[in-house]
One Martini backbone bead per residue (centre of mass of N, CA, C, O) as a GRO file, in nm:
protein
  522
    1MET     BB    1   9.025   8.001   2.665
    2ARG     BB    2   9.221   8.246   2.750
    3LYS     BB    3   9.212   8.556   2.858
    4LYS     BB    4   9.320   8.855   2.830
    5ALA     BB    5   9.452   9.092   2.997
    6GLN     BB    6   9.338   9.377   3.122
    7LYS     BB    7   9.357   9.713   3.037
    8ILE     BB    8   9.356   9.977   3.252
    9PRO     BB    9   9.253  10.273   3.247
   10ALA     BB   10   9.191  10.565   3.334
   11LEU     BB   11   9.053  10.678   3.643
   12LEU     BB   12   8.761  10.819   3.789
   13GLY     BB   13   8.789  10.984   4.077
   14GLU     BB   14   8.759  11.197   4.345
   15ASN     BB   15   9.070  11.322   4.250
   16GLY     BB   16   9.050  11.225   3.970
   17PHE     BB   17   9.279  11.091   3.775
   18ALA     BB   18   9.410  10.757   3.734
   19TYR     BB   19   9.730  10.616   3.617
   20SER     BB   20   9.842  10.439   3.816
   21ASP     BB   21   9.817  10.132   3.955
   22SER     BB   22   9.807  10.219   4.255
   23ILE     BB   23   9.573  10.430   4.220
   24LYS     BB   24   9.369  10.245   4.088
   25ALA     BB   25   9.347  10.044   4.319
   26GLU     BB   26   9.246  10.255   4.527
   27THR     BB   27   8.993  10.348   4.369
   28ILE     BB   28   8.846  10.071   4.358
   29ALA     BB   29   8.854  10.013   4.662
   30LEU     BB   30   8.668  10.250   4.744
   31SER     BB   31   8.426  10.148   4.581
   32LEU     BB   32   8.407   9.865   4.724
   33GLU     BB   33   8.361   9.963   5.012
   34ARG     BB   34   8.069  10.050   4.942
   35GLN     BB   35   7.970   9.770   4.847
   36PHE     BB   36   8.076   9.643   5.135
   37SER     BB   37   7.777   9.733   5.241
   38LEU     BB   38   7.501   9.822   5.375
   39ASN     BB   39   7.192   9.864   5.327
   40ASP     BB   40   6.962  10.143   5.345
   41LEU     BB   41   6.804   9.968   5.589
   42SER     BB   42   6.523   9.977   5.835
   43HIS     BB   43   6.441   9.759   6.137
   44ARG     BB   44   6.422   9.791   6.462
   45GLU     BB   45   6.309   9.522   6.569
   46THR     BB   46   6.516   9.336   6.428
   47GLU     BB   47   6.776   9.469   6.533
   48ASN     BB   48   6.718   9.408   6.835
   49GLU     BB   49   6.697   9.101   6.809
   50VAL     BB   50   6.982   9.055   6.697
   51LYS     BB   51   7.145   9.189   6.922
   52LYS     BB   52   7.047   9.009   7.153
   53SER     BB   53   7.129   8.724   7.041
   54THR     BB   54   7.437   8.782   6.987
   55GLU     BB   55   7.509   8.872   7.277
   56ASN     BB   56   7.420   8.613   7.422
   57PHE     BB   57   7.613   8.424   7.272
   58SER     BB   58   7.888   8.565   7.352
   59THR     BB   59   7.838   8.486   7.676
   60LEU     BB   60   7.860   8.188   7.604
   61PRO     BB   61   8.006   7.916   7.717
   62LEU     BB   62   8.199   7.652   7.644
   63THR     BB   63   8.200   7.330   7.687
   64ASN     BB   64   8.400   7.058   7.720
   65ASN     BB   65   8.214   6.863   7.577
   66GLN     BB   66   8.195   7.013   7.301
   67ILE     BB   67   8.503   6.992   7.246
   68ASP     BB   68   8.560   6.679   7.295
   69ASN     BB   69   8.341   6.580   7.063
   70LEU     BB   70   8.534   6.639   6.851
   71LYS     BB   71   8.634   6.542   6.541
   72CYS     BB   72   8.919   6.465   6.410
   73ILE     BB   73   9.135   6.542   6.172
   74GLN     BB   74   9.288   6.367   5.917
   75PRO     BB   75   9.552   6.344   5.704
   76SER     BB   76   9.396   6.179   5.486
   77GLU     BB   77   9.180   6.403   5.439
   78VAL     BB   78   9.374   6.622   5.343
   79ILE     BB   79   9.495   6.467   5.104
   80LYS     BB   80   9.229   6.430   4.949
   81VAL     BB   81   9.178   6.733   4.900
   82ILE     BB   82   9.448   6.805   4.761
   83LYS     BB   83   9.416   6.612   4.514
   84ASN     BB   84   9.150   6.794   4.411
   85LEU     BB   85   9.312   7.025   4.331
   86ASN     BB   86   9.353   7.310   4.131
   87ILE     BB   87   9.648   7.431   3.983
   88LYS     BB   88   9.503   7.685   3.819
   89LYS     BB   89   9.441   7.829   4.062
   90ALA     BB   90   9.441   8.106   4.225
   91CYS     BB   91   9.597   8.292   4.458
   92GLY     BB   92   9.656   8.476   4.722
   93LEU     BB   93   9.835   8.694   4.915
   94TYR     BB   94  10.079   8.456   4.977
   95CYS     BB   95  10.139   8.267   4.720
   96ILE     BB   96   9.990   7.991   4.777
   97THR     BB   97   9.970   7.716   4.595
   98ASN     BB   98   9.833   7.420   4.494
   99LYS     BB   99  10.100   7.298   4.400
  100MET     BB  100  10.241   7.320   4.671
  101LEU     BB  101  10.043   7.141   4.830
  102LYS     BB  102  10.098   6.882   4.652
  103ASN     BB  103  10.426   6.903   4.754
  104LEU     BB  104  10.401   6.826   5.033
  105PRO     BB  105  10.520   6.696   5.295
  106CYS     BB  106  10.418   6.495   5.547
  107THR     BB  107  10.497   6.681   5.781
  108MET     BB  108  10.320   6.923   5.679
  109ILE     BB  109  10.050   6.779   5.688
  110PHE     BB  110  10.051   6.734   5.994
  111GLU     BB  111  10.070   7.033   6.069
  112PHE     BB  112   9.810   7.127   5.921
  113THR     BB  113   9.615   6.941   6.070
  114GLU     BB  114   9.665   7.075   6.345
  115ILE     BB  115   9.559   7.351   6.268
  116ILE     BB  116   9.270   7.265   6.203
  117ASN     BB  117   9.207   7.144   6.484
  118ASN     BB  118   9.255   7.419   6.633
  119ILE     BB  119   9.032   7.575   6.495
  120PHE     BB  120   8.810   7.395   6.626
  121LYS     BB  121   8.895   7.413   6.925
  122PHE     BB  122   8.901   7.756   6.924
  123ASN     BB  123   8.709   7.896   6.721
  124TYR     BB  124   8.940   8.003   6.502
  125PHE     BB  125   9.005   8.228   6.240
  126PRO     BB  126   9.253   8.332   6.066
  127LYS     BB  127   9.337   8.653   5.984
  128ALA     BB  128   9.532   8.602   5.737
  129TRP     BB  129   9.276   8.457   5.574
  130LYS     BB  130   9.073   8.737   5.560
  131THR     BB  131   9.227   8.833   5.293
  132ALA     BB  132   9.146   8.957   4.984
  133VAL     BB  133   9.212   8.939   4.647
  134VAL     BB  134   9.127   9.188   4.401
  135VAL     BB  135   9.004   9.156   4.069
  136PRO     BB  136   8.932   9.347   3.793
  137ILE     BB  137   8.625   9.338   3.588
  138LEU     BB  138   8.474   9.437   3.320
  139LYS     BB  139   8.173   9.521   3.236
  140PRO     BB  140   7.967   9.481   2.993
  141GLY     BB  141   7.938   9.791   2.825
  142LYS     BB  142   8.122   9.966   3.005
  143ASP     BB  143   8.282  10.225   3.151
  144PRO     BB  144   8.635  10.214   3.211
  145THR     BB  145   8.657  10.494   3.398
  146GLN     BB  146   8.465  10.354   3.605
  147PRO     BB  147   8.503  10.190   3.906
  148GLU     BB  148   8.198  10.064   3.931
  149ASN     BB  149   8.243   9.882   3.645
  150TYR     BB  150   8.379   9.664   3.833
  151ARG     BB  151   8.430   9.331   3.888
  152PRO     BB  152   8.487   9.135   4.164
  153ILE     BB  153   8.767   8.910   4.205
  154SER     BB  154   8.824   8.673   4.443
  155LEU     BB  155   9.127   8.584   4.623
  156LEU     BB  156   9.189   8.322   4.818
  157SER     BB  157   9.324   8.140   5.037
  158THR     BB  158   9.422   7.816   5.010
  159LEU     BB  159   9.408   7.745   5.313
  160SER     BB  160   9.123   7.841   5.356
  161LYS     BB  161   8.978   7.656   5.146
  162LEU     BB  162   9.072   7.392   5.267
  163THR     BB  163   8.937   7.433   5.548
  164GLU     BB  164   8.640   7.478   5.448
  165ASN     BB  165   8.573   7.186   5.380
  166PHE     BB  166   8.540   7.101   5.688
  167ILE     BB  167   8.328   7.306   5.769
  168LEU     BB  168   8.116   7.222   5.557
  169ASP     BB  169   8.075   6.933   5.649
  170LYS     BB  170   7.961   7.009   5.933
  171LEU     BB  171   7.730   7.185   5.833
  172ASN     BB  172   7.588   6.975   5.648
  173GLU     BB  173   7.536   6.769   5.868
  174HIS     BB  174   7.343   6.949   6.032
  175LEU     BB  175   7.139   7.019   5.803
  176GLY     BB  176   7.063   6.725   5.732
  177GLU     BB  177   6.960   6.625   6.011
  178ASN     BB  178   6.746   6.895   6.025
  179LYS     BB  179   6.629   7.003   5.764
  180THR     BB  180   6.674   7.324   5.716
  181LEU     BB  181   6.649   7.357   5.426
  182CYS     BB  182   6.461   7.460   5.189
  183PRO     BB  183   6.332   7.286   4.915
  184GLU     BB  184   6.342   7.541   4.705
  185GLN     BB  185   6.652   7.522   4.749
  186PHE     BB  186   6.915   7.442   4.494
  187GLY     BB  187   7.175   7.570   4.577
  188PHE     BB  188   7.444   7.377   4.612
  189ARG     BB  189   7.308   7.085   4.604
  190LYS     BB  190   7.275   6.770   4.629
  191SER     BB  191   7.154   6.660   4.310
  192LEU     BB  192   7.118   6.972   4.238
  193THR     BB  193   7.006   7.179   3.970
  194THR     BB  194   6.905   7.405   3.745
  195THR     BB  195   6.727   7.199   3.591
  196HIS     BB  196   6.540   7.129   3.829
  197GLN     BB  197   6.422   7.414   3.864
  198LEU     BB  198   6.318   7.443   3.575
  199LEU     BB  199   6.119   7.212   3.592
  200ARG     BB  200   5.928   7.334   3.801
  201VAL     BB  201   5.852   7.584   3.636
  202VAL     BB  202   5.757   7.444   3.368
  203GLU     BB  203   5.550   7.248   3.492
  204TYR     BB  204   5.366   7.469   3.607
  205ILE     BB  205   5.295   7.598   3.333
  206THR     BB  206   5.199   7.342   3.166
  207SER     BB  207   4.973   7.256   3.362
  208GLY     BB  208   4.812   7.514   3.303
  209PHE     BB  209   4.764   7.480   3.002
  210LYS     BB  210   4.589   7.215   3.031
  211LYS     BB  211   4.365   7.403   3.210
  212GLY     BB  212   4.360   7.708   3.093
  213GLU     BB  213   4.602   7.850   3.227
  214CYS     BB  214   4.770   8.127   3.355
  215THR     BB  215   5.111   8.255   3.404
  216GLY     BB  216   5.274   8.434   3.654
  217ALA     BB  217   5.615   8.567   3.638
  218VAL     BB  218   5.874   8.651   3.879
  219PHE     BB  219   6.211   8.783   3.838
  220LEU     BB  220   6.441   8.839   4.069
  221ASP     BB  221   6.669   9.119   4.155
  222VAL     BB  222   6.944   9.114   4.353
  223GLN     BB  223   7.136   9.340   4.516
  224LYS     BB  224   7.428   9.243   4.600
  225ALA     BB  225   7.381   8.973   4.751
  226PHE     BB  226   7.664   8.880   4.883
  227ASP     BB  227   7.791   9.176   4.952
  228ARG     BB  228   7.513   9.254   5.161
  229VAL     BB  229   7.526   9.083   5.396
  230TRP     BB  230   7.408   9.053   5.718
  231ILE     BB  231   7.599   8.927   5.956
  232GLN     BB  232   7.428   8.944   6.218
  233GLY     BB  233   7.179   8.820   6.082
  234LEU     BB  234   7.313   8.548   6.017
  235ILE     BB  235   7.390   8.468   6.305
  236HIS     BB  236   7.101   8.470   6.411
  237LYS     BB  237   7.007   8.238   6.221
  238LEU     BB  238   7.209   8.025   6.322
  239ILE     BB  239   7.089   8.020   6.603
  240ARG     BB  240   6.794   7.946   6.516
  241TYR     BB  241   6.917   7.669   6.371
  242LYS     BB  242   7.094   7.523   6.589
  243THR     BB  243   7.386   7.566   6.585
  244PRO     BB  244   7.656   7.456   6.696
  245PRO     BB  245   7.844   7.644   6.904
  246HIS     BB  246   8.131   7.581   6.791
  247LEU     BB  247   8.054   7.638   6.491
  248LEU     BB  248   7.940   7.923   6.528
  249GLN     BB  249   8.199   8.052   6.639
  250LEU     BB  250   8.364   7.996   6.381
  251LEU     BB  251   8.179   8.146   6.179
  252LYS     BB  252   8.208   8.418   6.315
  253SER     BB  253   8.516   8.438   6.275
  254TYR     BB  254   8.501   8.412   5.961
  255LEU     BB  255   8.306   8.673   5.905
  256GLU     BB  256   8.467   8.860   6.073
  257GLU     BB  257   8.699   9.094   5.988
  258ARG     BB  258   8.712   9.146   5.689
  259LYS     BB  259   8.922   9.175   5.391
  260PHE     BB  260   9.060   9.387   5.119
  261ALA     BB  261   9.265   9.388   4.809
  262GLU     BB  262   9.368   9.560   4.538
  263LYS     BB  263   9.469   9.437   4.203
  264ILE     BB  264   9.718   9.592   3.978
  265GLY     BB  265   9.926   9.411   3.865
  266ASN     BB  266  10.180   9.485   4.114
  267SER     BB  267   9.950   9.636   4.263
  268ILE     BB  268   9.845   9.712   4.607
  269SER     BB  269   9.625   9.796   4.815
  270GLU     BB  270   9.488   9.879   5.081
  271ALA     BB  271   9.330   9.746   5.333
  272LYS     BB  272   8.984   9.674   5.354
  273ILE     BB  273   8.677   9.685   5.500
  274MET     BB  274   8.414   9.452   5.548
  275ARG     BB  275   8.078   9.541   5.642
  276ALA     BB  276   7.981   9.323   5.432
  277GLY     BB  277   7.939   9.009   5.353
  278ILE     BB  278   8.042   8.729   5.172
  279PRO     BB  279   8.280   8.534   5.051
  280GLN     BB  280   8.408   8.532   4.754
  281GLY     BB  281   8.477   8.190   4.678
  282GLY     BB  282   8.371   8.047   4.909
  283LYS     BB  283   8.273   7.737   5.017
  284ILE     BB  284   8.044   7.847   5.228
  285SER     BB  285   7.876   8.081   5.100
  286PRO     BB  286   7.626   7.947   4.961
  287VAL     BB  287   7.509   7.831   5.230
  288LEU     BB  288   7.491   8.098   5.385
  289TYR     BB  289   7.294   8.231   5.190
  290SER     BB  290   7.070   8.020   5.212
  291LEU     BB  291   7.027   8.078   5.518
  292TYR     BB  292   6.953   8.381   5.494
  293VAL     BB  293   6.693   8.299   5.285
  294ASN     BB  294   6.525   8.059   5.427
  295ASP     BB  295   6.273   8.260   5.547
  296ILE     BB  296   6.113   8.297   5.311
  297PRO     BB  297   5.814   8.376   5.218
  298LYS     BB  298   5.500   8.192   5.195
  299THR     BB  299   5.245   8.073   4.961
  300HIS     BB  300   5.000   7.846   4.845
  301LYS     BB  301   4.941   8.016   4.555
  302THR     BB  302   5.254   7.975   4.508
  303LEU     BB  303   5.569   7.959   4.344
  304LEU     BB  304   5.897   7.866   4.456
  305GLY     BB  305   6.223   7.960   4.316
  306MET     BB  306   6.568   7.855   4.400
  307TYR     BB  307   6.914   7.976   4.313
  308ALA     BB  308   7.018   8.118   4.545
  309ASP     BB  309   6.951   8.444   4.411
  310ASP     BB  310   6.757   8.300   4.215
  311THR     BB  311   6.420   8.425   4.185
  312ALA     BB  312   6.088   8.272   4.168
  313ILE     BB  313   5.745   8.382   4.101
  314LEU     BB  314   5.433   8.191   4.089
  315ALA     BB  315   5.106   8.217   3.917
  316LYS     BB  316   4.772   8.060   3.863
  317ASN     BB  317   4.492   8.122   3.628
  318LYS     BB  318   4.208   8.198   3.446
  319ASN     BB  319   4.213   8.456   3.619
  320HIS     BB  320   4.399   8.745   3.629
  321LYS     BB  321   4.310   8.852   3.914
  322TYR     BB  322   4.411   8.605   4.082
  323THR     BB  323   4.702   8.622   3.997
  324ALA     BB  324   4.751   8.906   4.106
  325ALA     BB  325   4.679   8.853   4.403
  326ALA     BB  326   4.895   8.637   4.460
  327LEU     BB  327   5.146   8.803   4.380
  328ASN     BB  328   5.096   9.057   4.560
  329GLN     BB  329   5.099   8.910   4.829
  330ARG     BB  330   5.387   8.799   4.808
  331LEU     BB  331   5.537   9.074   4.747
  332ALA     BB  332   5.454   9.214   5.010
  333LYS     BB  333   5.601   9.019   5.199
  334LEU     BB  334   5.880   9.066   5.072
  335ASP     BB  335   5.911   9.361   5.134
  336ASP     BB  336   5.930   9.322   5.443
  337TRP     BB  337   6.163   9.116   5.444
  338PHE     BB  338   6.377   9.287   5.304
  339LEU     BB  339   6.383   9.509   5.517
  340LYS     BB  340   6.464   9.340   5.768
  341TRP     BB  341   6.735   9.209   5.591
  342LYS     BB  342   6.874   9.416   5.398
  343ILE     BB  343   6.735   9.378   5.107
  344ALA     BB  344   6.792   9.462   4.771
  345LEU     BB  345   6.596   9.555   4.496
  346ASN     BB  346   6.601   9.539   4.138
  347VAL     BB  347   6.340   9.654   3.968
  348ASN     BB  348   6.455   9.712   3.675
  349LYS     BB  349   6.563   9.389   3.661
  350THR     BB  350   6.291   9.288   3.700
  351GLU     BB  351   6.102   9.017   3.573
  352ALA     BB  352   5.806   8.950   3.353
  353VAL     BB  353   5.578   8.674   3.272
  354TYR     BB  354   5.294   8.584   3.061
  355PHE     BB  355   5.167   8.270   3.042
  356ALA     BB  356   5.019   8.181   2.717
  357LYS     BB  357   4.864   8.027   2.452
  358GLY     BB  358   4.691   8.251   2.395
  359ARG     BB  359   4.532   8.534   2.364
  360ARG     BB  360   4.569   8.830   2.582
  361LYS     BB  361   4.421   9.119   2.676
  362TYR     BB  362   4.476   9.060   2.981
  363LYS     BB  363   4.689   9.175   3.244
  364PRO     BB  364   4.824   9.175   3.530
  365ILE     BB  365   4.873   9.380   3.812
  366VAL     BB  366   5.210   9.424   3.925
  367LYS     BB  367   5.374   9.486   4.246
  368ILE     BB  368   5.684   9.650   4.368
  369LYS     BB  369   5.753   9.898   4.560
  370ASN     BB  370   5.517  10.063   4.405
  371GLN     BB  371   5.589   9.912   4.132
  372THR     BB  372   5.525   9.845   3.814
  373ILE     BB  373   5.542   9.556   3.632
  374THR     BB  374   5.666   9.471   3.331
  375TRP     BB  375   5.577   9.291   3.065
  376SER     BB  376   5.728   9.025   2.900
  377GLN     BB  377   5.804   8.791   2.642
  378GLN     BB  378   6.072   8.739   2.813
  379ALA     BB  379   6.307   8.530   3.015
  380LYS     BB  380   6.598   8.485   3.210
  381TYR     BB  381   6.651   8.155   3.364
  382LEU     BB  382   6.917   7.985   3.439
  383GLY     BB  383   7.008   8.019   3.114
  384VAL     BB  384   6.698   8.029   3.020
  385ILE     BB  385   6.462   8.102   2.773
  386LEU     BB  386   6.134   8.228   2.849
  387ASP     BB  387   5.858   8.218   2.673
  388GLU     BB  388   5.509   8.279   2.672
  389LYS     BB  389   5.476   7.975   2.503
  390LEU     BB  390   5.710   7.770   2.508
  391THR     BB  391   5.891   7.729   2.221
  392TRP     BB  392   6.224   7.800   2.232
  393LYS     BB  393   6.324   7.982   1.999
  394ASN     BB  394   6.495   8.203   2.149
  395HIS     BB  395   6.689   8.009   2.286
  396ILE     BB  396   6.806   7.878   2.026
  397THR     BB  397   6.911   8.141   1.905
  398THR     BB  398   7.111   8.194   2.138
  399ILE     BB  399   7.276   7.939   2.106
  400LYS     BB  400   7.379   7.998   1.824
  401THR     BB  401   7.541   8.250   1.899
  402LYS     BB  402   7.727   8.116   2.110
  403PHE     BB  403   7.841   7.891   1.931
  404ARG     BB  404   7.971   8.073   1.714
  405ALA     BB  405   8.158   8.230   1.903
  406ALA     BB  406   8.315   7.979   2.008
  407SER     BB  407   8.405   7.871   1.728
  408ARG     BB  408   8.583   8.112   1.649
  409LYS     BB  409   8.789   8.077   1.884
  410LEU     BB  410   8.845   7.756   1.791
  411PHE     BB  411   8.926   7.746   1.487
  412PRO     BB  412   9.242   7.696   1.490
  413LEU     BB  413   9.193   7.393   1.601
  414ILE     BB  414   8.941   7.288   1.381
  415ALA     BB  415   9.045   7.336   1.125
  416ARG     BB  416   9.144   7.198   0.830
  417ASP     BB  417   9.459   7.317   0.872
  418SER     BB  418   9.489   7.174   1.124
  419GLU     BB  419   9.726   6.964   1.309
  420MET     BB  420   9.528   6.841   1.470
  421ASN     BB  421   9.394   6.578   1.584
  422ARG     BB  422   9.081   6.453   1.541
  423LYS     BB  423   9.037   6.347   1.827
  424TYR     BB  424   9.084   6.639   1.960
  425LYS     BB  425   8.870   6.791   1.807
  426LEU     BB  426   8.632   6.625   1.920
  427LEU     BB  427   8.692   6.697   2.214
  428VAL     BB  428   8.637   6.998   2.184
  429TYR     BB  429   8.344   6.962   2.106
  430THR     BB  430   8.234   6.776   2.347
  431ALA     BB  431   8.355   6.970   2.589
  432ILE     BB  432   8.266   7.275   2.473
  433LEU     BB  433   8.033   7.297   2.247
  434ARG     BB  434   7.799   7.099   2.312
  435PRO     BB  435   7.713   7.215   2.598
  436ILE     BB  436   7.584   7.471   2.479
  437ILE     BB  437   7.344   7.317   2.353
  438THR     BB  438   7.256   7.105   2.608
  439TYR     BB  439   7.168   7.300   2.805
  440GLY     BB  440   6.863   7.206   2.944
  441CYS     BB  441   6.733   6.975   2.750
  442PRO     BB  442   6.511   6.839   2.934
  443ILE     BB  443   6.325   7.098   2.894
  444TRP     BB  444   6.359   7.170   2.556
  445GLY     BB  445   6.351   6.887   2.387
  446ALA     BB  446   6.029   6.939   2.290
  447ALA     BB  447   6.073   7.097   2.064
  448ALA     BB  448   6.051   7.179   1.766
  449ASN     BB  449   6.192   7.040   1.492
  450SER     BB  450   6.291   7.309   1.366
  451ASN     BB  451   6.468   7.388   1.614
  452ILE     BB  452   6.648   7.134   1.631
  453ARG     BB  453   6.758   7.156   1.341
  454MET     BB  454   6.938   7.405   1.388
  455LEU     BB  455   7.139   7.247   1.574
  456GLU     BB  456   7.221   7.025   1.374
  457ILE     BB  457   7.357   7.212   1.172
  458LEU     BB  458   7.579   7.308   1.355
  459GLU     BB  459   7.707   7.033   1.404
  460ASN     BB  460   7.757   6.943   1.110
  461ASN     BB  461   7.953   7.170   1.033
  462ILE     BB  462   8.174   7.098   1.243
  463ILE     BB  463   8.220   6.800   1.165
  464ARG     BB  464   8.305   6.857   0.872
  465LEU     BB  465   8.548   7.026   0.948
  466ILE     BB  466   8.703   6.815   1.121
  467CYS     BB  467   8.679   6.581   0.876
  468LYS     BB  468   8.708   6.696   0.589
  469ALA     BB  469   8.449   6.698   0.424
  470GLY     BB  470   8.281   6.637   0.154
  471TRP     BB  471   8.001   6.731  -0.025
  472TYR     BB  472   7.912   6.411  -0.080
  473MET     BB  473   7.879   6.368   0.222
  474ARG     BB  474   7.700   6.231   0.468
  475ASN     BB  475   7.620   6.304   0.786
  476GLU     BB  476   7.549   6.021   0.891
  477ASP     BB  477   7.813   5.882   0.795
  478ILE     BB  478   8.011   6.049   0.959
  479ILE     BB  479   7.901   5.991   1.245
  480ASN     BB  480   7.936   5.682   1.223
  481ALA     BB  481   8.246   5.675   1.160
  482ILE     BB  482   8.316   5.838   1.448
  483LYS     BB  483   8.124   5.745   1.679
  484LEU     BB  484   7.880   5.956   1.706
  485ILE     BB  485   7.635   6.090   1.867
  486SER     BB  486   7.370   6.231   1.793
  487LEU     BB  487   7.208   6.501   1.901
  488LYS     BB  488   6.928   6.377   1.936
  489GLU     BB  489   7.027   6.127   2.100
  490PHE     BB  490   7.174   6.284   2.322
  491ILE     BB  491   6.926   6.432   2.434
  492LYS     BB  492   6.767   6.174   2.503
  493LYS     BB  493   6.976   6.056   2.699
  494ILE     BB  494   6.986   6.288   2.905
  495SER     BB  495   6.680   6.298   2.966
  496ALA     BB  496   6.642   6.008   3.066
  497LYS     BB  497   6.841   6.027   3.302
  498PHE     BB  498   6.710   6.264   3.449
  499TYR     BB  499   6.421   6.134   3.499
  500HIS     BB  500   6.519   5.867   3.638
  501ASN     BB  501   6.663   6.033   3.889
  502LEU     BB  502   6.430   6.173   4.049
  503ASP     BB  503   6.357   5.939   4.260
  504ASN     BB  504   6.657   5.978   4.411
  505ILE     BB  505   6.558   6.252   4.527
  506ASP     BB  506   6.581   6.418   4.848
  507ASN     BB  507   6.305   6.619   4.770
  508GLU     BB  508   6.008   6.768   4.810
  509ALA     BB  509   5.983   6.939   4.547
  510ILE     BB  510   6.040   6.697   4.357
  511GLN     BB  511   5.824   6.490   4.467
  512GLN     BB  512   5.574   6.687   4.371
  513LEU     BB  513   5.602   6.600   4.102
  514GLU     BB  514   5.505   6.497   3.827
  515ASN     BB  515   5.497   6.270   3.562
  516TYR     BB  516   5.741   6.450   3.397
  517SER     BB  517   5.830   6.323   3.053
  518PRO     BB  518   5.928   6.457   2.787
  519ASP     BB  519   5.986   6.374   2.469
  520PRO     BB  520   6.195   6.417   2.249
  521LYS     BB  521   6.221   6.463   1.940
  522SER     BB  522   6.222   6.205   1.668
   0.00000   0.00000   0.00000
């Protein structure tokens, strides 16, 4: 269900309170201008290296061979992408909607195909497509009068996003052929999901439990990860990864001289320059970020898990001192690497959990940026709460809270007195509510029966409500009558499919996993 548009109150800016939408838009835009800027970190040697390589690349002319060898985009390919566009997606600055694109006549499709081919031919991304409209959304629990408390939601040109599909295809083709991306990075990669990365992390911890080892895990919080990417540093890395010159020139054009304008109501601020960062909502952005952090340092005594900017570092040993040494060695290397590439870590939001089956009197002392990290009893990683004994009780309690909140919002549709057909009520449950319960279930599906039972009770209550069941009717009979797979069986089915598909994934980090396939409780 759609959220109602937020009414933004008067904002406290540099020159006092802003009351009109136009001044509010300008106030938030000024705040965001500071956000879309480089972190105040300096490493002269790296800066000189980046400057030299980017300047050298700029002076290299493209040969006719490189341009002539480009495969032209065909109108049929453009039509295929347009067919898959979501008409409900918001449009950018020029109000060209996806619905308009879907209704373009063939002659316009041919014209637009020619524009895309010329973009590749001249390695130039249109300036008009490089200005994003930014809509502010208040961060949960924050003071609405402070402009920095609003999260920017960027709306890019639909034509830009359509063209990005073809740029991304060519970039992925190059990365795939050269196996450029490190295997530990699972973010937005084919066949890899957050659940796969969670499997690596949980398997590492549980294999330690079996050997009597304890695992220290640090979950890093990168400050403004996408918004403060050093563009010249990214271009330098693209050069280093031997990106084809014509594609690199186009990516350079795509990344540089980008702007944004804040929109509140019908008012839009003046366009501001983005001095750092990759476009939020851009099709290419997740891959570009993955490339930016692709050379993250590794050590053989620790496990690295990444999903875009969500990064986990783990080490295990029977002796807490060895665990501390391994983690501190890795974190010290990361300190230097973060400095070189102008990446800021939010130490206060970085979490650490010491996973152990029994009671442990001593926990390792782990530091980053000369600050000792406090050990927590649990941490949330990729949407799943990992407690220090991996009982999953806290995660399932959180699921219950989320499920009940979502059920309350959907209650008018699924209530006993709702006139909606039962078939569609069940569709609301299976499409919206059940996924809240089952997210990540191949990982936590082996939780204690008492924990799984709590989730079954949630499902049974909703099913009884949808079916207007009397008190005397058994839950099992109701589920059989409506031909719905029970929650327990559904979790087993998802888990079995997940583990059977692991062998088909061409990823070194996945292939290194043991035959780890815990059966959910039956």
